[in-house]
SELOLO-70363 format. One record per atom (N, C-alpha, C): atom name; x, y, z. Coordinates in nm, 4 decimals, always signed. Example, Ala and Ser with C-alpha at 12.3 -4.5 7.8 and 13.67 -1.06 7.14 Angstrom:
BEGIN
KETI  atomo         u         v         w
KETI      N   +1.3190   -0.5690   +0.7800
KETI     CA   +1.2300   -0.4500   +0.7800
KETI      C   +1.3200   -0.3300   +0.7800
KETI      N   +1.2850   -0.2250   +0.7080
KETI     CA   +1.3670   -0.1060   +0.7140
KETI      C   +1.2900   +0.0030   +0.7870
//
This chain:
BEGIN
KETI  atomo         u         v         w
KETI      N   +0.0848   -0.1174   +0.0000
KETI     CA   +0.0000   +0.0000   +0.0000
KETI      C   +0.0900   +0.1247   +0.0000
KETI      N   +0.0749   +0.2080   -0.0988
KETI     CA   +0.1571   +0.3294   -0.1098
KETI      C   +0.0881   +0.4455   -0.0392
KETI      N   +0.1643   +0.5176   +0.0403
KETI     CA   +0.1084   +0.6323   +0.1118
KETI      C   +0.0882   +0.7502   +0.0160
KETI      N   -0.0182   +0.8312   +0.0354
KETI     CA   -0.0411   +0.9473   -0.0517
KETI      C   +0.0501   +1.0653   -0.0165
KETI      N   +0.1326   +1.0516   +0.0892
KETI     CA   +0.2210   +1.1606   +0.1301
KETI      C   +0.3601   +1.1067   +0.1578
KETI      N   +0.4578   +1.1916   +0.1370
KETI     CA   +0.5973   +1.1556   +0.1632
KETI      C   +0.6531   +1.2483   +0.2698
KETI      N   +0.7411   +1.1973   +0.3579
KETI     CA   +0.7975   +1.2841   +0.4616
KETI      C   +0.8946   +1.3858   +0.4009
KETI      N   +0.9003   +1.5018   +0.4634
KETI     CA   +0.9907   +1.6081   +0.4205
KETI      C   +1.0432   +1.6794   +0.5442
KETI      N   +1.1478   +1.7587   +0.5261
KETI     CA   +1.2061   +1.8333   +0.6368
KETI      C   +1.2641   +1.9636   +0.5831
KETI      N   +1.2220   +2.0758   +0.6426
KETI     CA   +1.2786   +2.2067   +0.6120
KETI      C   +1.3715   +2.2463   +0.7256
KETI      N   +1.4888   +2.2941   +0.6901
KETI     CA   +1.5827   +2.3481   +0.7881
KETI      C   +1.6295   +2.4830   +0.7356
KETI      N   +1.6052   +2.5885   +0.8129
KETI     CA   +1.6446   +2.7231   +0.7734
KETI      C   +1.7398   +2.7802   +0.8771
KETI      N   +1.8559   +2.8255   +0.8309
KETI     CA   +1.9546   +2.8893   +0.9170
KETI      C   +1.9806   +3.0291   +0.8608
KETI      N   +1.9102   +3.1317   +0.9115
KETI     CA   +1.9281   +3.2661   +0.8572
KETI      C   +2.0623   +3.3261   +0.8979
KETI      N   +2.1269   +3.3900   +0.8031
KETI     CA   +2.2509   +3.4626   +0.8268
KETI      C   +2.2216   +3.6095   +0.8039
KETI      N   +2.2458   +3.6907   +0.9058
KETI     CA   +2.2110   +3.8321   +0.9024
KETI      C   +2.3378   +3.9161   +0.8911
KETI      N   +2.3344   +4.0105   +0.8009
KETI     CA   +2.4431   +4.1073   +0.7884
KETI      C   +2.3837   +4.2449   +0.7655
KETI      N   +2.4076   +4.3380   +0.8560
KETI     CA   +2.3491   +4.4710   +0.8428
KETI      C   +2.4580   +4.5774   +0.8445
KETI      N   +2.4261   +4.6890   +0.7829
KETI     CA   +2.5115   +4.8071   +0.7874
KETI      C   +2.4177   +4.9254   +0.8064
KETI      N   +2.3834   +4.9543   +0.9309
KETI     CA   +2.2818   +5.0537   +0.9617
KETI      C   +2.3366   +5.1539   +1.0623
KETI      N   +2.3400   +5.2773   +1.0250
KETI     CA   +2.3721   +5.3869   +1.1152
KETI      C   +2.2824   +5.5024   +1.0771
KETI      N   +2.1942   +5.5402   +1.1684
KETI     CA   +2.0962   +5.6448   +1.1418
KETI      C   +2.0946   +5.7380   +1.2623
KETI      N   +2.1259   +5.8629   +1.2413
KETI     CA   +2.1325   +5.9575   +1.3538
KETI      C   +2.0206   +6.0596   +1.3445
KETI      N   +1.8988   +6.0127   +1.3250
KETI     CA   +1.7823   +6.0999   +1.3185
KETI      C   +1.7267   +6.1260   +1.4574
KETI      N   +1.5974   +6.1524   +1.4674
KETI     CA   +1.5346   +6.1796   +1.5977
KETI      C   +1.5504   +6.0630   +1.6954
KETI      N   +1.5481   +5.9432   +1.6431
KETI     CA   +1.5727   +5.8241   +1.7251
KETI      C   +1.6932   +5.7534   +1.6643
KETI      N   +1.8098   +5.7612   +1.7291
KETI     CA   +1.9280   +5.6993   +1.6690
KETI      C   +1.9181   +5.5471   +1.6660
KETI      N   +1.9536   +5.4889   +1.5532
KETI     CA   +1.9543   +5.3437   +1.5360
KETI      C   +2.0951   +5.2983   +1.5024
KETI      N   +2.1350   +5.1886   +1.5602
KETI     CA   +2.2659   +5.1307   +1.5320
KETI      C   +2.2491   +4.9812   +1.5101
KETI      N   +2.3259   +4.9266   +1.4202
KETI     CA   +2.3153   +4.7823   +1.3957
KETI      C   +2.3918   +4.7054   +1.5018
KETI      N   +2.3562   +4.5809   +1.5141
KETI     CA   +2.4227   +4.4925   +1.6099
KETI      C   +2.5244   +4.4032   +1.5419
KETI      N   +2.5638   +4.4369   +1.4197
KETI     CA   +2.6573   +4.3528   +1.3466
KETI      C   +2.5859   +4.2410   +1.2747
KETI      N   +2.6563   +4.1376   +1.2461
KETI     CA   +2.5992   +4.0238   +1.1759
KETI      C   +2.6051   +3.8995   +1.2615
KETI      N   +2.5475   +3.7942   +1.2096
KETI     CA   +2.5499   +3.6674   +1.2806
KETI      C   +2.4378   +3.5776   +1.2341
KETI      N   +2.4243   +3.4666   +1.3015
KETI     CA   +2.3196   +3.3711   +1.2687
KETI      C   +2.1919   +3.4045   +1.3448
KETI      N   +2.0782   +3.3827   +1.2799
KETI     CA   +1.9489   +3.4004   +1.3448
KETI      C   +1.9032   +3.2705   +1.4076
KETI      N   +1.7791   +3.2666   +1.4491
KETI     CA   +1.7232   +3.1478   +1.5128
KETI      C   +1.7022   +3.0369   +1.4101
KETI      N   +1.7319   +2.9158   +1.4498
KETI     CA   +1.7193   +2.7974   +1.3649
KETI      C   +1.5725   +2.7576   +1.3543
KETI      N   +1.5256   +2.7353   +1.2313
KETI     CA   +1.3886   +2.6908   +1.2065
KETI      C   +1.3914   +2.5492   +1.1501
KETI      N   +1.3145   +2.4608   +1.2124
KETI     CA   +1.3056   +2.3215   +1.1676
KETI      C   +1.1585   +2.2889   +1.1461
KETI      N   +1.1271   +2.2309   +1.0304
KETI     CA   +0.9885   +2.1998   +0.9988
KETI      C   +0.9705   +2.0617   +0.9399
KETI      N   +0.9366   +1.9605   +1.0226
KETI     CA   +0.8997   +1.8310   +0.9664
KETI      C   +0.7656   +1.8432   +0.8939
KETI      N   +0.7517   +1.7725   +0.7824
KETI     CA   +0.6331   +1.7918   +0.6988
KETI      C   +0.5926   +1.6619   +0.6298
KETI      N   +0.4707   +1.6631   +0.5784
KETI     CA   +0.4200   +1.5604   +0.4879
KETI      C   +0.3852   +1.6296   +0.3571
KETI      N   +0.4498   +1.5883   +0.2492
KETI     CA   +0.4245   +1.6445   +0.1159
KETI      C   +0.3334   +1.5475   +0.0419
KETI      N   +0.2122   +1.5944   +0.0100
KETI     CA   +0.1141   +1.5097   -0.0574
KETI      C   +0.1334   +1.5136   -0.2082
KETI      N   +0.0931   +1.4073   -0.2739
KETI     CA   +0.1005   +1.4019   -0.4199
KETI      C   +0.0064   +1.5060   -0.4795
KETI      N   +0.0429   +1.5647   -0.5927
KETI     CA   -0.0432   +1.6670   -0.6525
KETI      C   -0.1718   +1.6071   -0.7089
KETI      N   -0.2757   +1.6890   -0.7096
KETI     CA   -0.4006   +1.6522   -0.7753
KETI      C   -0.3876   +1.6997   -0.9192
KETI      N   -0.3884   +1.6055   -1.0117
KETI     CA   -0.3590   +1.6368   -1.1515
KETI      C   -0.4860   +1.6712   -1.2284
KETI      N   -0.4697   +1.7640   -1.3221
KETI     CA   -0.5755   +1.8004   -1.4142
KETI      C   -0.5342   +1.7623   -1.5562
KETI      N   -0.6096   +1.8070   -1.6536
KETI     CA   -0.5785   +1.7745   -1.7933
KETI      C   -0.4467   +1.8358   -1.8395
KETI      N   -0.4142   +1.9563   -1.7900
KETI     CA   -0.2942   +2.0275   -1.8349
KETI      C   -0.1849   +2.0344   -1.7301
KETI      N   -0.1868   +1.9480   -1.6319
KETI     CA   -0.0831   +1.9479   -1.5288
KETI      C   -0.1434   +1.9554   -1.3896
KETI      N   -0.0604   +1.9848   -1.2895
KETI     CA   -0.1094   +1.9868   -1.1519
KETI      C   -0.2117   +2.0981   -1.1292
KETI      N   -0.3189   +2.0634   -1.0563
KETI     CA   -0.4227   +2.1618   -1.0231
KETI      C   -0.4118   +2.2067   -0.8780
KETI      N   -0.3593   +2.1191   -0.7912
KETI     CA   -0.3507   +2.1524   -0.6492
KETI      C   -0.2383   +2.0706   -0.5867
KETI      N   -0.1526   +2.1383   -0.5120
KETI     CA   -0.0430   +2.0724   -0.4393
KETI      C   -0.0485   +2.1233   -0.2960
KETI      N   -0.0322   +2.0340   -0.2001
KETI     CA   -0.0373   +2.0790   -0.0614
KETI      C   +0.0604   +2.0020   +0.0259
KETI      N   +0.0886   +2.0639   +0.1410
KETI     CA   +0.1845   +2.0104   +0.2360
KETI      C   +0.1353   +2.0448   +0.3764
KETI      N   +0.1564   +1.9535   +0.4689
KETI     CA   +0.1250   +1.9748   +0.6090
KETI      C   +0.2574   +1.9821   +0.6833
KETI      N   +0.2805   +2.0961   +0.7514
KETI     CA   +0.4104   +2.1173   +0.8155
KETI      C   +0.3918   +2.1755   +0.9545
KETI      N   +0.4737   +2.1317   +1.0476
KETI     CA   +0.4790   +2.1887   +1.1824
KETI      C   +0.6190   +2.2493   +1.1972
KETI      N   +0.6257   +2.3801   +1.2099
KETI     CA   +0.7556   +2.4467   +1.2142
KETI      C   +0.7905   +2.4842   +1.3579
KETI      N   +0.9151   +2.4599   +1.3942
KETI     CA   +0.9655   +2.4887   +1.5283
KETI      C   +1.0833   +2.5836   +1.5176
KETI      N   +1.0900   +2.6784   +1.6097
KETI     CA   +1.2014   +2.7727   +1.6125
KETI      C   +1.2867   +2.7438   +1.7359
KETI      N   +1.4151   +2.7271   +1.7135
KETI     CA   +1.5092   +2.7065   +1.8231
KETI      C   +1.5889   +2.8353   +1.8412
KETI      N   +1.5834   +2.8976   +1.9583
KETI     CA   +1.6503   +3.0264   +1.9783
KETI      C   +1.8019   +3.0116   +1.9880
KETI      N   +1.8662   +2.9953   +1.8742
KETI     CA   +2.0110   +2.9772   +1.8706
KETI      C   +2.0835   +3.1038   +1.8281
KETI      N   +2.0101   +3.2059   +1.7851
KETI     CA   +2.0724   +3.3290   +1.7373
KETI      C   +2.1195   +3.4168   +1.8512
KETI      N   +2.1892   +3.5225   +1.8137
KETI     CA   +2.2376   +3.6183   +1.9124
KETI      C   +2.1264   +3.7166   +1.9466
KETI      N   +2.1285   +3.7660   +2.0693
KETI     CA   +2.0291   +3.8629   +2.1129
KETI      C   +2.0986   +3.9707   +2.1932
KETI      N   +2.0712   +4.0942   +2.1573
KETI     CA   +2.1263   +4.2082   +2.2295
KETI      C   +2.0135   +4.3068   +2.2502
KETI      N   +1.9758   +4.3313   +2.3749
KETI     CA   +1.8617   +4.4168   +2.4028
KETI      C   +1.8862   +4.5614   +2.3604
KETI      N   +2.0087   +4.6059   +2.3633
KETI     CA   +2.0397   +4.7444   +2.3243
KETI      C   +2.1393   +4.7471   +2.2142
//
């Protein structure tokens, strides 16, 4: 028996690099660069529903989790 869905996994590791210096009414300064929070999303990717000219509907069920691994500086 073949399952209508296949397991999948998304892993996102954001890399941030900023160059921000603003000396207006509210001064803003960047915190440099670094890695952001790690996002992991186990998923089920379902087979597409096909029409006469190709896929008509494709869907995925995913639960995404964020792991606070990035740097944090309050000021």
